[in-house]
VEXDREN-2710 file (C-alpha; in Angstrom, 1 decimal):
% VEXDREN-2710
k/r/px/py/pz
1/MET/6.0/-12.3/-12.3
2/SER/3.9/-9.7/-10.5
3/CYS/2.0/-9.4/-7.3
4/GLU/-1.4/-8.1/-8.4
5/ARG/-3.4/-6.6/-5.6
6/GLN/-7.0/-5.3/-5.2
7/GLU/-6.3/-3.3/-2.1
8/ALA/-7.1/0.1/-0.8
9/VAL/-4.6/2.2/1.1
10/LEU/-6.3/4.1/4.0
11/TRP/-4.7/6.9/6.1
12/GLU/-5.6/10.0/7.9
13/ASP/-4.1/13.3/6.7
14/ASP/-3.0/16.3/8.9
15/ALA/-6.6/17.6/9.0
16/ALA/-7.9/14.2/10.2
17/PHE/-9.6/13.5/6.9
18/LEU/-9.7/9.9/5.9
19/CYS/-7.8/9.4/2.6
20/ILE/-8.5/6.4/0.5
21/LYS/-6.4/5.3/-2.6
22/ALA/-7.9/2.3/-4.3
23/PRO/-8.1/0.7/-7.7
24/TYR/-11.0/2.1/-9.8
25/SER/-14.3/0.4/-9.0
26/GLU/-17.6/1.7/-10.2
27/ALA/-19.4/-0.1/-7.4
28/PHE/-17.1/1.4/-4.7
29/ASN/-17.5/5.0/-6.1
30/ARG/-21.3/4.6/-6.4
31/GLU/-21.5/3.3/-2.8
32/LEU/-19.4/6.2/-1.5
33/ARG/-21.5/8.8/-3.2
34/ASN/-24.8/7.2/-2.1
35/LYS/-23.8/6.9/1.6
36/ILE/-21.8/10.1/2.1
37/PRO/-23.1/13.6/1.3
38/GLY/-21.3/15.3/-1.6
39/ASP/-20.0/18.1/0.6
40/MET/-18.4/15.6/3.0
41/LEU/-16.1/13.9/0.4
42/ALA/-13.9/15.0/-2.4
43/PHE/-11.9/13.2/-5.1
44/SER/-8.5/14.4/-6.2
45/ARG/-8.1/13.5/-9.9
46/ALA/-4.4/14.4/-9.7
47/ASP/-3.6/12.1/-6.8
48/LYS/-6.5/9.6/-7.4
49/VAL/-7.4/9.9/-3.7
50/TRP/-10.7/10.2/-2.0
51/ARG/-10.7/12.6/1.0
52/ILE/-13.6/12.0/3.5
53/ASN/-14.7/14.4/6.2
54/PRO/-13.9/13.0/9.7
55/ALA/-17.6/12.8/10.6
56/TYR/-18.0/10.1/7.9
57/LYS/-14.7/8.2/8.2
58/ASP/-16.2/5.1/9.8
59/VAL/-18.8/4.9/7.0
60/ALA/-16.1/5.3/4.4
61/ARG/-13.7/2.8/6.1
62/GLY/-16.6/0.2/6.1
63/ILE/-17.3/0.8/2.4
64/ALA/-13.6/0.5/1.5
65/THR/-13.0/-2.6/3.5
66/SER/-16.2/-4.3/2.1
67/ASN/-14.9/-3.6/-1.5
68/PHE/-11.2/-4.0/-1.1
69/ALA/-8.7/-5.6/1.3
70/GLU/-6.9/-2.9/3.4
71/PHE/-3.2/-2.6/2.7
72/PRO/-1.6/-3.8/5.9
73/ALA/0.6/-1.3/7.9
74/ASN/3.5/-3.8/8.1
75/LEU/3.4/-4.2/4.4
76/ARG/3.4/-0.4/3.9
77/GLU/6.5/-0.2/6.2
78/ALA/8.2/-3.0/4.2
79/TYR/7.8/-1.0/0.9
80/ARG/9.2/2.1/2.6
81/ALA/12.2/0.1/3.9
82/LEU/12.9/-0.8/0.3
83/TRP/12.4/2.8/-0.9
84/LEU/9.4/1.8/-3.1
85/VAL/5.8/2.9/-3.6
86/GLU/3.2/0.5/-2.2
87/GLY/2.2/-2.2/-4.6
88/ALA/5.4/-2.1/-6.7
89/PRO/5.8/-5.2/-8.9
90/ILE/7.8/-8.1/-7.3
91/GLU/10.5/-7.7/-10.0
92/VAL/11.1/-4.1/-8.8
93/VAL/11.0/-5.2/-5.2
94/GLN/13.6/-7.8/-5.9
95/ALA/15.9/-5.3/-7.7
96/SER/15.6/-2.8/-4.9
97/TYR/16.3/-5.5/-2.3
98/ARG/19.5/-6.5/-4.1
99/GLU/20.7/-2.9/-4.6
100/LEU/20.1/-1.9/-1.0
101/VAL/21.7/-5.1/0.5
102/SER/24.8/-4.5/-1.7
103/MET/24.9/-0.8/-0.6
104/TYR/24.5/-1.6/3.1
105/LYS/26.9/-4.5/3.1
106/SER/29.6/-2.2/1.5
107/SER/29.0/0.3/4.4
108/GLU/29.0/-2.6/6.9
109/ASP/25.6/-1.6/8.3
110/GLU/24.3/-5.0/9.4
111/ALA/21.1/-3.6/11.0
112/ALA/20.1/-2.0/7.7
113/VAL/20.8/-5.3/5.9
114/GLN/18.5/-7.2/8.3
115/ARG/15.8/-4.5/8.0
116/VAL/15.9/-4.7/4.2
117/ALA/15.8/-8.6/4.3
118/LEU/12.8/-8.6/6.6
119/ALA/11.0/-6.1/4.4
120/PHE/11.7/-8.3/1.3
121/ARG/10.4/-11.4/3.1
122/THR/7.3/-9.5/4.2
123/ILE/6.4/-8.4/0.7
124/LYS/7.3/-11.8/-0.8
125/ALA/5.0/-13.5/1.7
126/SER/2.1/-11.1/1.0
127/CYS/2.3/-12.2/-2.7
128/ASN/2.2/-15.9/-1.7
129/LEU/5.4/-16.6/-3.6
130/PRO/7.8/-19.3/-2.5
131/LEU/11.4/-18.0/-2.1
132/ARG/12.7/-20.3/-4.8
133/SER/10.3/-18.9/-7.5
134/LEU/12.1/-15.5/-7.3
135/TYR/15.3/-17.1/-8.5
136/ASP/14.0/-19.4/-11.2
END
């Protein structure tokens, strides 16, 4: 079972450029190139990330959100709490959850156990999966 998402991750880098990582979409790429001058945006093939000049970040954000759902910040934090990359399959999320809970319980770190449990519930809810389905 996986949690397939058509979402874009948006963030600002150290130089205030808007960075967008999104699934490949010809329509999205075409709209970016049509509405933003070529010297104001760049695509990193290695990272598969668009970098947009701060002057055009509102335009780019609008294009991204009209083509994709934006990856929620609380979900981003949930993946980090489970030591995972954003959008990891639910099977990987579940395995990470189990390992981390086991590790934190053995060190008697109850706050960490609660943080990991909340992260797991947040990700599970974003996939619209009932809790029982993860154990069937």
